[in-house]
N, CA, C and O of each residue as an XYZ file, in Angstrom:
892
protein
N       0.878     -1.178      0.016
C       0.018      0.026     -0.014
C       0.863      1.243      0.001
O       1.916      1.253      0.637
N       0.457      2.249     -0.658
C       1.056      3.587     -0.589
C      -0.039      4.570     -0.429
O      -0.807      4.806     -1.361
N      -0.142      5.187      0.796
C      -1.223      6.076      1.040
C      -0.871      7.532      1.310
O      -1.735      8.392      1.475
N       0.489      7.777      1.350
C       0.956      9.113      1.576
C       2.428      9.193      1.033
O       3.206      8.254      1.204
N       2.770     10.290      0.402
C       4.148     10.341     -0.060
C       4.688     11.791     -0.118
O       3.955     12.726      0.206
N       5.938     11.984     -0.519
C       6.602     13.241     -0.500
C       7.193     13.536     -1.899
O       7.754     12.671     -2.573
N       7.021     14.844     -2.294
C       7.686     15.280     -3.467
C       8.254     16.675     -3.120
O       7.519     17.656     -3.008
N       9.607     16.722     -2.952
C      10.179     17.967     -2.585
C      11.134     18.504     -3.664
O      11.573     19.651     -3.569
N      11.445     17.743     -4.631
C      12.353     18.139     -5.728
C      11.655     19.198     -6.587
O      10.456     19.107     -6.850
N      12.409     20.184     -7.011
C      11.898     21.200     -7.877
C      12.079     20.915     -9.335
O      12.494     19.811     -9.688
N      11.787     21.858    -10.207
C      11.784     21.700    -11.618
C      13.164     21.225    -12.172
O      13.225     20.351    -13.037
N      14.207     21.793    -11.678
C      15.534     21.434    -12.210
C      15.942     20.093    -11.875
O      16.532     19.413    -12.713
N      15.657     19.613    -10.621
C      15.957     18.239    -10.262
C      15.109     17.262    -11.052
O      15.602     16.207    -11.452
N      13.866     17.581    -11.285
C      12.955     16.706    -12.053
C      13.400     16.656    -13.494
O      13.401     15.595    -14.117
N      13.774     17.791    -14.017
C      14.251     17.828    -15.422
C      15.458     16.974    -15.626
O      15.545     16.277    -16.637
N      16.418     16.993    -14.692
C      17.609     16.215    -14.814
C      17.371     14.712    -14.709
O      17.914     13.918    -15.478
N      16.553     14.352    -13.744
C      16.264     12.932    -13.443
C      15.510     12.267    -14.584
O      15.816     11.139    -14.969
N      14.517     12.978    -15.123
C      13.604     12.347    -16.102
C      13.859     12.816    -17.540
O      13.145     12.415    -18.459
N      14.857     13.646    -17.730
C      15.209     14.119    -19.091
C      14.000     14.854    -19.708
O      13.674     14.668    -20.880
N      13.374     15.659    -18.917
C      12.207     16.478    -19.380
C      12.678     17.914    -19.460
O      13.335     18.407    -18.542
N      12.345     18.598    -20.561
C      12.715     20.015    -20.660
C      11.907     20.807    -19.652
O      10.759     20.476    -19.354
N      12.542     21.890    -19.116
C      11.837     22.727    -18.176
C      10.580     23.329    -18.779
O       9.603     23.538    -18.060
N      10.573     23.606    -20.036
C       9.381     24.110    -20.694
C       8.256     23.087    -20.815
O       7.112     23.440    -21.101
N       8.583     21.845    -20.600
C       7.618     20.770    -20.686
C       7.029     20.355    -19.285
O       6.301     19.369    -19.169
N       7.367     21.124    -18.281
C       6.801     20.947    -16.942
C       5.646     21.951    -16.858
O       5.849     23.165    -16.824
N       4.433     21.402    -16.825
C       3.232     22.270    -17.072
C       2.748     23.090    -15.937
O       1.815     23.875    -16.104
N       3.352     22.944    -14.759
C       2.912     23.693    -13.582
C       4.016     23.797    -12.576
O       5.002     23.066    -12.665
N       3.882     24.681    -11.622
C       4.908     24.911    -10.623
C       4.982     23.734     -9.673
O       3.965     23.329     -9.109
N       6.177     23.176     -9.486
C       6.374     22.054     -8.603
C       6.669     22.570     -7.186
O       7.833     22.732     -6.820
N       5.677     22.814     -6.430
C       5.859     23.277     -5.045
C       6.040     22.047     -4.172
O       5.412     21.022     -4.438
N       6.861     22.108     -3.156
C       7.112     20.945     -2.246
C       5.810     20.426     -1.628
O       4.951     21.202     -1.208
N       5.689     19.146     -1.585
C       4.593     18.510     -0.866
C       5.138     17.475      0.050
O       5.623     16.442     -0.411
N       5.079     17.711      1.368
C       5.670     16.791      2.345
C       4.687     15.813      2.893
O       5.047     14.983      3.727
N       3.430     15.880      2.448
C       2.401     14.980      3.014
C       1.282     14.837      2.009
O       0.119     15.113      2.306
N       1.656     14.390      0.778
C       0.698     14.270     -0.274
C      -0.253     13.106     -0.003
O       0.177     11.994      0.302
N      -1.568     13.386     -0.120
C      -2.597     12.404      0.308
C      -3.541     12.154     -0.878
O      -3.577     12.933     -1.830
N      -4.298     11.060     -0.804
C      -5.298     10.807     -1.900
C      -6.192     11.978     -2.098
O      -6.613     12.637     -1.148
N      -6.485     12.238     -3.367
C      -7.302     13.387     -3.719
C      -6.480     14.638     -4.003
O      -7.003     15.598     -4.569
N      -5.175     14.647     -3.613
C      -4.318     15.763     -3.869
C      -3.829     15.731     -5.320
O      -3.961     14.728     -6.020
N      -3.256     16.869     -5.748
C      -2.623     16.916     -7.072
C      -1.205     16.311     -6.979
O      -0.441     16.600     -6.059
N      -0.903     15.488     -7.938
C       0.457     14.903     -7.981
C       1.071     15.235     -9.341
O       0.359     15.536    -10.299
N       2.391     15.177     -9.411
C       3.119     15.426    -10.680
C       3.523     14.088    -11.245
O       3.950     13.191    -10.519
N       3.383     13.963    -12.556
C       3.758     12.681    -13.217
C       4.372     12.947    -14.560
O       4.039     13.922    -15.234
N       5.288     12.057    -14.950
C       5.899     12.154    -16.218
C       5.058     11.256    -17.184
O       4.754     10.104    -16.877
N       4.712     11.813    -18.311
C       4.012     11.108    -19.398
C       4.691     11.276    -20.700
O       5.491     12.200    -20.845
N       4.415     10.403    -21.708
C       5.067     10.547    -23.008
C       3.982     10.464    -24.061
O       3.189      9.524    -24.102
N       3.974     11.516    -24.942
C       3.158     11.444    -26.155
C       4.179     11.597    -27.289
O       4.882     10.643    -27.622
N       4.260     12.780    -27.876
C       5.329     12.984    -28.865
C       6.655     13.246    -28.178
O       7.712     13.037    -28.772
N       6.612     13.708    -26.916
C       7.835     13.904    -26.112
C       7.429     13.807    -24.623
O       6.257     13.789    -24.250
N       8.469     13.748    -23.835
C       8.201     13.635    -22.402
C       7.712     15.011    -21.799
O       8.157     16.084    -22.206
N       6.793     14.908    -20.829
C       6.338     16.110    -20.196
C       5.871     15.743    -18.775
O       5.571     14.584    -18.488
N       5.817     16.721    -17.927
C       5.348     16.618    -16.551
C       3.996     17.274    -16.475
O       3.847     18.450    -16.805
N       2.985     16.499    -16.031
C       1.606     16.966    -15.966
C       1.046     16.687    -14.573
O       1.637     15.954    -13.780
N      -0.109     17.292    -14.297
C      -0.766     17.186    -13.016
C      -1.923     16.163    -13.123
O      -2.735     16.217    -14.046
N      -1.969     15.254    -12.170
C      -3.065     14.275    -11.993
C      -3.671     14.403    -10.598
O      -2.991     14.812     -9.657
N      -4.919     14.060    -10.468
C      -5.508     13.901     -9.163
C      -5.150     12.489     -8.717
O      -5.278     11.551     -9.504
N      -4.701     12.314     -7.460
C      -4.344     11.002     -7.024
C      -5.588     10.244     -6.596
O      -6.314     10.667     -5.696
N      -5.821      9.113     -7.257
C      -6.990      8.258     -7.068
C      -7.693      8.116     -8.411
O      -8.462      8.975     -8.842
N      -7.387      6.968     -9.061
C      -7.871      6.758    -10.468
C      -9.367      6.635    -10.493
O      -9.963      5.847     -9.758
N      -9.985      7.458    -11.385
C     -11.451      7.460    -11.608
C     -11.710      6.790    -12.982
O     -11.426      7.385    -14.022
N     -12.235      5.583    -12.979
C     -12.548      4.930    -14.266
C     -13.580      5.727    -15.096
O     -14.388      6.438    -14.498
N     -13.592      5.646    -16.431
C     -14.524      6.382    -17.208
C     -16.002      6.035    -16.895
O     -16.894      6.856    -17.107
N     -16.233      4.857    -16.411
C     -17.609      4.415    -16.130
C     -18.092      4.813    -14.719
O     -19.245      4.552    -14.375
N     -17.225      5.442    -13.896
C     -17.625      5.820    -12.557
C     -18.724      6.850    -12.577
O     -18.712      7.763    -13.402
N     -19.697      6.708    -11.655
C     -20.763      7.640    -11.562
C     -20.400      8.887    -10.709
O     -21.036      9.938    -10.783
N     -19.349      8.697     -9.907
C     -18.950      9.783     -8.959
C     -17.474      9.813     -8.890
O     -16.833      8.762     -8.878
N     -16.894     11.002     -8.842
C     -15.427     11.122     -8.778
C     -14.856     10.621     -7.430
O     -13.653     10.390     -7.302
N     -15.758     10.458     -6.420
C     -15.305      9.921     -5.169
C     -14.807      8.471     -5.277
O     -14.135      7.960     -4.381
N     -15.162      7.815     -6.414
C     -14.635      6.459     -6.648
C     -13.148      6.428     -6.594
O     -12.553      5.412     -6.237
N     -12.528      7.540     -6.949
C     -11.059      7.571     -6.951
C     -10.403      7.345     -5.626
O      -9.259      6.891     -5.579
N     -11.085      7.645     -4.543
C     -10.492      7.406     -3.200
C     -10.325      5.897     -2.954
O      -9.544      5.501     -2.088
N     -11.032      5.072     -3.686
C     -10.918      3.653     -3.478
C      -9.862      3.056     -4.386
O      -9.580      1.861     -4.294
N      -9.256      3.874     -5.283
C      -8.333      3.380     -6.325
C      -7.071      4.135     -6.343
O      -6.596      4.491     -7.420
N      -6.479      4.410     -5.192
C      -5.216      5.119     -5.112
C      -4.066      4.189     -5.461
O      -3.019      4.665     -5.902
N      -4.216      2.893     -5.283
C      -3.208      1.891     -5.542
C      -3.708      0.816     -6.504
O      -4.902      0.515     -6.516
N      -2.858      0.256     -7.277
C      -3.146     -0.837     -8.182
C      -2.105     -1.955     -7.967
O      -0.909     -1.709     -8.125
N      -2.531     -3.157     -7.616
C      -1.620     -4.241     -7.350
C      -0.959     -4.681     -8.644
O      -1.637     -4.919     -9.643
N       0.370     -4.791     -8.629
C       1.115     -5.209     -9.846
C       0.653     -6.597    -10.339
O       0.660     -6.858    -11.542
N       0.264     -7.459     -9.437
C      -0.009     -8.836     -9.749
C      -1.343     -8.970    -10.542
O      -1.546     -9.980    -11.216
N      -2.217     -8.004    -10.471
C      -3.523     -8.137    -11.084
C      -3.842     -7.000    -12.113
O      -5.002     -6.806    -12.478
N      -2.854     -6.298    -12.545
C      -3.097     -5.178    -13.536
C      -3.747     -5.709    -14.785
O      -4.595     -5.024    -15.357
N      -3.400     -6.875    -15.230
C      -3.909     -7.376    -16.561
C      -5.309     -7.888    -16.471
O      -5.909     -8.149    -17.514
N      -5.891     -8.057    -15.280
C      -7.204     -8.654    -15.149
C      -8.232     -7.685    -14.490
O      -9.435     -7.816    -14.716
N      -7.763     -6.750    -13.706
C      -8.740     -5.849    -13.038
C      -9.366     -4.850    -14.126
O      -8.621     -4.157    -14.818
N     -10.651     -4.806    -14.242
C     -11.270     -3.938    -15.273
C     -10.830     -2.510    -15.188
O     -10.653     -1.870    -16.224
N     -10.644     -1.975    -14.003
C     -10.292     -0.574    -13.885
C      -8.881     -0.242    -14.295
O      -8.565      0.903    -14.616
N      -8.028     -1.260    -14.283
C      -6.570     -1.022    -14.534
C      -6.062     -1.699    -15.848
O      -4.963     -1.390    -16.311
N      -6.820     -2.568    -16.409
C      -6.354     -3.306    -17.587
C      -5.991     -2.418    -18.736
O      -4.905     -2.535    -19.305
N      -6.898     -1.522    -19.087
C      -6.665     -0.608    -20.209
C      -5.529      0.404    -19.906
O      -4.648      0.601    -20.744
N      -5.544      1.044    -18.718
C      -4.434      1.955    -18.413
C      -3.080      1.266    -18.407
O      -2.090      1.880    -18.805
N      -2.993     -0.032    -17.957
C      -1.807     -0.772    -17.976
C      -1.291     -0.923    -19.398
O      -0.084     -0.850    -19.632
N      -2.192     -1.134    -20.349
C      -1.843     -1.367    -21.705
C      -1.352     -0.080    -22.417
O      -0.450     -0.139    -23.253
N      -1.932      1.036    -22.088
C      -1.642      2.207    -22.927
C      -1.639      3.553    -22.182
O      -1.551      4.598    -22.827
N      -1.733      3.555    -20.841
C      -1.858      4.862    -20.151
C      -0.972      4.734    -18.854
O      -1.462      4.763    -17.725
N       0.304      4.598    -19.096
C       1.279      4.437    -18.007
C       2.015      5.768    -17.776
O       2.228      6.530    -18.720
N       2.397      6.041    -16.538
C       3.093      7.250    -16.214
C       4.061      6.978    -15.110
O       4.054      5.878    -14.558
N       4.905      7.931    -14.754
C       5.780      7.858    -13.598
C       5.367      8.980    -12.601
O       5.492     10.172    -12.882
N       4.890      8.549    -11.473
C       4.516      9.560    -10.456
C       5.827      9.972     -9.739
O       6.587      9.126     -9.267
N       6.052     11.252     -9.678
C       7.331     11.771     -9.181
C       7.232     11.863     -7.657
O       6.296     12.450     -7.114
N       8.228     11.264     -6.978
C       8.225     11.274     -5.495
C       9.705     11.277     -5.062
O      10.599     10.860     -5.797
N       9.912     11.774     -3.822
C      11.165     11.681     -3.162
C      11.177     10.671     -2.027
O      12.240     10.295     -1.534
N      10.024     10.242     -1.622
C       9.908      9.263     -0.579
C       8.471      9.010     -0.244
O       7.589      9.667     -0.797
N       8.194      8.059      0.661
C       6.828      7.728      0.984
C       6.763      7.323      2.448
O       7.779      7.007      3.068
N       5.557      7.338      2.987
C       5.316      6.945      4.409
C       4.623      5.599      4.506
O       3.850      5.220      3.625
N       4.897      4.906      5.548
C       4.083      3.769      5.913
C       4.062      3.677      7.429
O       5.008      4.080      8.106
N       2.968      3.139      7.948
C       2.731      3.059      9.356
C       2.895      1.657      9.856
O       2.297      0.739      9.295
N       3.695      1.442     10.907
C       3.885      0.116     11.498
C       2.624     -0.321     12.233
O       2.138      0.384     13.118
N       2.104     -1.468     11.871
C       0.878     -2.043     12.432
C       1.180     -2.887     13.717
O       0.266     -3.473     14.298
N       2.435     -2.936     14.134
C       2.785     -3.782     15.232
C       2.984     -3.027     16.525
O       3.552     -3.567     17.474
N       2.517     -1.765     16.582
C       2.592     -1.043     17.795
C       1.361     -0.124     17.879
O       0.755      0.165     16.847
N       0.980      0.335     19.059
C      -0.137      1.191     19.282
C       0.359      2.341     20.171
O       0.859      2.074     21.264
N       0.237      3.645     19.737
C      -0.284      3.998     18.412
C       0.683      3.625     17.291
O       1.877      3.447     17.534
N       0.185      3.509     16.096
C       1.074      3.136     14.984
C       2.119      4.189     14.754
O       1.861      5.385     14.888
N       3.277      3.748     14.413
C       4.410      4.636     14.195
C       4.652      4.872     12.714
O       4.805      3.900     11.974
N       4.694      6.108     12.247
C       4.908      6.422     10.842
C       6.448      6.350     10.576
O       7.284      6.806     11.356
N       6.729      5.741      9.417
C       8.130      5.660      8.916
C       8.200      6.304      7.575
O       7.267      6.256      6.774
N       9.367      6.927      7.346
C       9.613      7.572      6.003
C      10.646      6.696      5.302
O      11.712      6.427      5.855
N      10.340      6.261      4.109
C      11.169      5.482      3.246
C      11.621      6.299      2.045
O      10.803      6.967      1.413
N      12.875      6.259      1.728
C      13.349      6.977      0.588
C      14.622      6.267      0.003
O      15.269      5.447      0.654
N      14.921      6.644     -1.258
C      16.110      6.121     -1.847
C      17.337      6.842     -1.310
O      17.248      8.038     -1.029
N      18.467      6.182     -1.155
C      19.714      6.827     -0.721
C      20.144      7.888     -1.684
O      20.634      8.939     -1.272
N      19.978      7.645     -2.924
C      20.191      8.635     -3.981
C      19.294      9.805     -3.758
O      18.082      9.614     -3.662
N      19.820     11.050     -3.666
C      18.968     12.210     -3.352
C      18.038     12.641     -4.491
O      17.161     13.480     -4.285
N      18.222     12.070     -5.703
C      17.405     12.472     -6.831
C      15.977     11.991     -6.685
O      15.759     10.986     -6.008
N      14.976     12.655     -7.287
C      13.603     12.098     -7.232
C      13.493     10.776     -7.914
O      14.309     10.455     -8.778
N      12.518     10.006     -7.554
C      12.247      8.704     -8.150
C      10.909      8.653     -8.892
O      10.009      9.461     -8.665
N      10.822      7.677     -9.779
C       9.602      7.489    -10.549
C       8.833      6.300    -10.060
O       9.310      5.174    -10.207
N       7.668      6.484     -9.485
C       6.785      5.402     -9.068
C       5.882      4.995    -10.253
O       5.312      5.839    -10.945
N       5.781      3.690    -10.454
C       4.990      3.205    -11.561
C       3.523      3.709    -11.373
O       2.937      3.497    -10.312
N       2.955      4.349    -12.367
C       1.609      4.870    -12.264
C       0.802      4.560    -13.513
O       1.329      4.294    -14.593
N      -0.513      4.610    -13.303
C      -1.511      4.439    -14.396
C      -2.430      5.645    -14.326
O      -2.783      6.119    -13.246
N      -2.818      6.143    -15.526
C      -3.673      7.319    -15.534
C      -4.967      7.091    -16.371
O      -5.058      6.199    -17.215
N      -5.923      7.940    -16.079
C      -7.241      7.804    -16.766
C      -7.886      9.206    -16.794
O      -7.544     10.059    -15.975
N      -8.805      9.438    -17.722
C      -9.586     10.632    -17.836
C     -11.049     10.325    -17.550
O     -11.612      9.386    -18.113
N     -11.654     11.101    -16.691
C     -13.055     10.866    -16.374
C     -13.899     12.011    -16.800
O     -13.627     13.143    -16.399
N     -14.964     11.777    -17.631
C     -15.831     12.864    -18.099
C     -16.847     13.223    -17.036
O     -17.855     12.535    -16.870
N     -16.590     14.271    -16.336
C     -17.481     14.695    -15.244
C     -18.626     15.556    -15.716
O     -18.762     15.849    -16.904
N     -19.441     15.952    -14.773
C     -20.607     16.778    -15.172
C     -20.221     18.126    -15.741
O     -19.207     18.707    -15.354
N     -21.043     18.628    -16.674
C     -20.808     19.937    -17.212
C     -19.637     20.030    -18.139
O     -19.097     21.111    -18.372
N     -19.242     18.893    -18.672
C     -18.100     18.817    -19.602
C     -16.778     18.890    -18.915
O     -15.761     18.969    -19.604
N     -16.708     18.870    -17.614
C     -15.452     18.909    -16.877
C     -14.758     17.554    -16.968
O     -15.391     16.518    -16.765
N     -13.457     17.555    -17.274
C     -12.674     16.343    -17.361
C     -11.705     16.262    -16.173
O     -10.977     17.220    -15.916
N     -11.685     15.156    -15.456
C     -10.738     14.944    -14.384
C      -9.700     13.916    -14.750
O     -10.011     12.744    -14.958
N      -8.509     14.348    -14.824
C      -7.344     13.446    -15.077
C      -6.772     12.913    -13.796
O      -6.380     13.698    -12.932
N      -6.705     11.602    -13.634
C      -6.409     11.024    -12.327
C      -5.427      9.882    -12.573
O      -5.189      9.460    -13.705
N      -4.854      9.389    -11.434
C      -3.876      8.316    -11.524
C      -3.884      7.486    -10.298
O      -4.392      7.887     -9.250
N      -3.303      6.290    -10.435
C      -3.083      5.360     -9.338
C      -1.619      4.980     -9.305
O      -0.956      4.977    -10.343
N      -1.107      4.661     -8.140
C       0.278      4.204     -7.968
C       0.267      2.705     -7.849
O      -0.489      2.142     -7.056
N       1.119      2.038     -8.651
C       1.239      0.570     -8.652
C       2.039      0.138     -7.489
O       3.080      0.727     -7.202
N       1.586     -0.893     -6.789
C       2.337     -1.451     -5.637
C       2.758     -2.896     -5.927
O       2.143     -3.606     -6.722
N       3.821     -3.289     -5.254
C       4.345     -4.620     -5.405
C       4.707     -5.164     -4.005
O       4.482     -4.506     -2.989
N       5.264     -6.362     -3.987
C       5.635     -6.939     -2.671
C       6.737     -6.120     -1.983
O       7.569     -5.526     -2.668
N       6.757     -6.078     -0.705
C       7.705     -5.323      0.057
C       9.087     -5.932     -0.076
O       9.224     -7.149     -0.207
N      10.149     -5.063     -0.043
C      11.536     -5.604      0.056
C      11.797     -5.846      1.523
O      10.950     -5.618      2.387
N      13.031     -6.327      1.773
C      13.311     -6.717      3.225
C      13.400     -5.514      4.079
O      13.181     -5.665      5.281
N      13.701     -4.298      3.608
C      13.694     -3.133      4.425
C      12.283     -2.771      4.832
O      12.059     -2.296      5.946
N      11.361     -2.982      3.975
C       9.930     -2.570      4.116
C       9.185     -3.646      4.950
O       8.252     -3.302      5.676
N       9.556     -4.873      4.867
C       8.713     -5.970      5.446
C       8.449     -5.851      6.894
O       7.349     -6.226      7.301
N       9.325     -5.373      7.729
C       8.963     -5.269      9.155
C       7.830     -4.260      9.427
O       7.179     -4.294     10.471
N       7.623     -3.362      8.447
C       6.553     -2.313      8.624
C       5.323     -2.665      7.849
O       4.219     -2.500      8.368
N       5.450     -3.147      6.619
C       4.283     -3.410      5.770
C       4.689     -4.430      4.697
O       5.863     -4.545      4.343
N       3.679     -5.177      4.182
C       3.989     -6.236      3.206
C       3.875     -5.723      1.743
O       4.055     -6.500      0.805
N       3.581     -4.433      1.555
C       3.512     -3.854      0.192
C       4.345     -2.597      0.151
O       4.622     -1.965      1.170
N       4.745     -2.245     -1.096
C       5.445     -0.975     -1.272
C       5.172     -0.444     -2.678
O       4.729     -1.219     -3.525
N       5.411      0.826     -2.969
C       5.228      1.299     -4.308
C       6.247      0.648     -5.272
O       7.374      0.372     -4.860
N       5.892      0.408     -6.488
C       6.786     -0.129     -7.496
C       7.620      1.006     -7.988
O       7.090      1.865     -8.692
N       8.931      1.080     -7.662
C       9.873      2.101     -8.040
C      10.551      1.656     -9.350
O      11.236      0.634     -9.369
N      10.376      2.371    -10.378
C      10.952      2.037    -11.670
C      12.424      2.464    -11.675
O      12.750      3.596    -11.318
N      13.312      1.543    -12.086
C      14.720      1.920    -12.200
C      14.976      2.894    -13.343
O      14.268      2.875    -14.350
N      15.949      3.714    -13.195
C      16.228      4.786    -14.177
C      16.322      4.191    -15.610
O      15.766      4.754    -16.553
N      17.008      3.087    -15.754
C      17.217      2.493    -17.115
C      15.940      1.976    -17.706
O      15.884      1.663    -18.895
N      14.870      1.877    -16.862
C      13.594      1.369    -17.417
C      12.532      2.444    -17.629
O      11.409      2.130    -18.022
N      12.875      3.718    -17.371
C      11.879      4.741    -17.545
C      11.231      4.756    -18.895
O      10.008      4.816    -19.018
N      12.059      4.702    -19.904
C      11.555      4.784    -21.346
C      10.674      3.651    -21.633
O       9.642      3.849    -22.273
N      10.993      2.447    -21.207
C      10.139      1.291    -21.466
C       8.794      1.395    -20.812
O       7.773      1.084    -21.425
N       8.778      1.839    -19.543
C       7.457      1.986    -18.845
C       6.627      3.078    -19.489
O       5.404      2.945    -19.540
N       7.236      4.167    -19.991
C       6.511      5.264    -20.524
C       6.118      5.087    -21.993
O       5.350      5.893    -22.516
N       6.606      4.096    -22.641
C       6.322      3.906    -24.064
C       4.923      3.265    -24.214
O       4.819      2.042    -24.306
N       3.895      4.044    -24.238
C       2.544      3.572    -24.355
C       2.162      3.084    -25.742
O       1.053      2.586    -25.934
N       3.040      3.214    -26.692
C       2.800      2.703    -28.036
C       3.083      1.232    -28.193
O       2.687      0.601    -29.173
N       3.771      0.704    -27.215
C       4.134     -0.756    -27.251
C       3.699     -1.404    -25.933
O       3.966     -0.874    -24.854
N       3.027     -2.554    -26.033
C       2.603     -3.262    -24.815
C       3.173     -4.691    -24.814
O       2.876     -5.506    -25.688
N       3.968     -4.945    -23.840
C       4.535     -6.306    -23.600
C       4.296     -6.548    -22.114
O       5.095     -6.143    -21.270
N       3.198     -7.206    -21.812
C       2.803     -7.384    -20.412
C       3.860     -8.030    -19.571
O       4.063     -7.643    -18.420
N       4.549     -9.020    -20.129
C       5.565     -9.766    -19.422
C       6.806     -8.865    -19.118
O       7.354     -8.885    -18.016
N       7.214     -8.086    -20.137
C       8.384     -7.212    -19.913
C       8.024     -6.119    -18.957
O       8.844     -5.789    -18.100
N       6.850     -5.530    -19.041
C       6.439     -4.469    -18.126
C       6.252     -4.998    -16.721
O       6.627     -4.354    -15.742
N       5.675     -6.164    -16.637
C       5.474     -6.745    -15.290
C       6.813     -6.995    -14.595
O       6.904     -6.898    -13.371
N       7.861     -7.320    -15.380
C       9.180     -7.519    -14.761
C       9.786     -6.285    -14.161
O      10.699     -6.368    -13.340
N       9.284     -5.134    -14.565
C       9.813     -3.862    -13.977
C       9.219     -3.609    -12.604
O       9.743     -2.802    -11.837
N       8.141     -4.287    -12.293
C       7.359     -3.991    -11.042
C       7.878     -4.872     -9.906
O       7.069     -5.482     -9.208
N       9.116     -4.960     -9.702
C       9.720     -5.769     -8.706
C      10.077     -4.959     -7.457
O      10.225     -3.741     -7.564
N      10.220     -5.564     -6.297
C      10.629     -4.775     -5.129
C      11.973     -4.079     -5.360
O      12.892     -4.686     -5.910
N      12.092     -2.877     -4.967
C      13.292     -2.094     -5.147
C      14.382     -2.613     -4.239
O      14.097     -2.991     -3.102
N      15.678     -2.648     -4.720
C      16.731     -3.205     -3.897
C      16.841     -2.526     -2.540
O      17.033     -1.312     -2.481
N      16.727     -3.259     -1.475
C      16.687     -2.660     -0.109
C      18.051     -1.919      0.251
O      18.079     -0.951      1.012
N      19.121     -2.431     -0.332
C      20.420     -1.819     -0.014
C      20.542     -0.398     -0.569
O      21.427      0.354     -0.161
N      19.651     -0.026     -1.502
C      19.653      1.297     -2.061
C      18.615      2.246     -1.436
O      18.324      3.320     -1.962
N      18.074      1.802     -0.296
C      17.049      2.615      0.371
C      17.392      2.706      1.859
O      18.227      1.957      2.367
N      16.728      3.642      2.545
C      16.784      3.713      4.003
C      15.457      4.215      4.520
O      14.650      4.761      3.767
N      15.237      4.029      5.796
C      13.990      4.462      6.434
C      14.264      4.808      7.900
O      15.251      4.364      8.487
N      13.357      5.618      8.479
C      13.432      6.002      9.880
C      12.053      6.464     10.354
O      11.219      6.878      9.548
N      11.825      6.391     11.627
C      10.533      6.905     12.195
C      10.446      8.387     12.068
O      11.467      9.072     12.120
N       9.233      8.918     11.899
C       9.004     10.389     11.837
C       7.891     10.740     12.757
O       7.261      9.876     13.366
N       7.655     12.012     12.854
C       6.620     12.523     13.791
C       5.210     12.154     13.406
O       4.913     12.046     12.216
N       4.339     11.957     14.357
C       2.921     11.751     14.075
C       2.223     12.922     13.399
O       1.025     12.859     13.123
N       2.961     13.980     13.134
C       2.447     15.090     12.373
C       1.871     14.601     11.018
O       0.889     15.137     10.505
N       2.526     13.566     10.471
C       2.070     13.098      9.144
C       0.740     12.407      9.230
O       0.135     12.144      8.191
N       0.267     12.109     10.359
C      -1.063     11.460     10.470
C      -2.177     12.322      9.933
O      -3.236     11.814      9.564
N      -1.950     13.640      9.884
C      -2.978     14.615      9.440
C      -2.526     15.223      8.138
O      -1.547     15.970      8.148
N      -3.171     14.957      7.006
C      -2.804     15.502      5.716
C      -2.515     17.008      5.676
O      -1.591     17.444      4.990
N      -3.322     17.820      6.427
C      -3.075     19.279      6.352
C      -1.656     19.716      6.831
O      -1.190     20.807      6.501
N      -1.001     18.850      7.600
C       0.364     19.111      8.019
C       1.305     18.874      6.856
O       1.483     17.740      6.411
N       1.895     19.924      6.377
C       2.686     19.879      5.118
C       3.917     20.740      5.273
O       3.955     21.883      4.818
N       4.920     20.181      5.918
C       6.153     20.994      6.157
C       7.347     20.026      6.213
O       7.208     18.805      6.290
N       8.490     20.640      6.169
C       9.780     19.865      6.216
C       9.827     18.999      7.465
O      10.416     17.918      7.457
N       9.209     19.473      8.530
C       9.212     18.735      9.828
C       8.621     17.294      9.641
O       8.982     16.380     10.382
N       7.730     17.112      8.661
C       7.137     15.797      8.487
C       8.162     14.731      8.180
O       7.938     13.567      8.512
N       9.281     15.076      7.560
C      10.249     14.058      7.190
C      11.495     14.084      8.135
O      12.472     13.389      7.855
N      11.477     14.829      9.186
C      12.568     14.883     10.138
C      12.499     13.556     11.022
O      11.442     13.166     11.519
N      13.702     12.908     11.171
C      13.662     11.711     12.021
C      13.405     12.075     13.473
O      13.752     13.151     13.961
N      12.764     11.094     14.141
C      12.529     11.242     15.582
C      12.960      9.961     16.288
O      13.146      8.927     15.647
N      13.115     10.031     17.583
C      13.491      8.838     18.304
C      12.275      7.962     18.576
O      12.403      6.899     19.183
């Protein structure tokens, strides 16, 4: 599961990591230290060229009667992308990279639950496997939304939770974003647990329990 994450990298860092021109970043990338379902997220997509666009977090299928459906679809399990009706088509032709610097998970083995912050040791932003969709809302309004793909936890994550976001390796960005070609087996192979030796985690303040708390203090380690 991934229910909260961080994006603190600005346009220049995102441009370098994902090879996107600054002019192809469609909105101001303000830091988000406690991004929650329903919030705006930044994602890399590819059409004729790479671009960074905004999506609402929580995929809303075209057949949904209400946009609140998206709150039930913030994550998509890697193991069932090819069979779940809501994710099958996006997996085939509507893939993106959700830009993040880290994510939170809460330990279920203590009361109250302790929030942990997980991030890559490399300080550059990372690309989380994502799927996107467009929902035709009332009055001609279109809502562009996305879900984050999850996979089995690596050994660093396992003591806290049995699932983690699928982090796409740099060398695989282009393959994941190439929506003109679909090879389910090759794409599925990218959705593996990220190497634990390349990540670290630590407990953080319960400030992150409340989405309105959005400051650097959210990712500061605590005892």
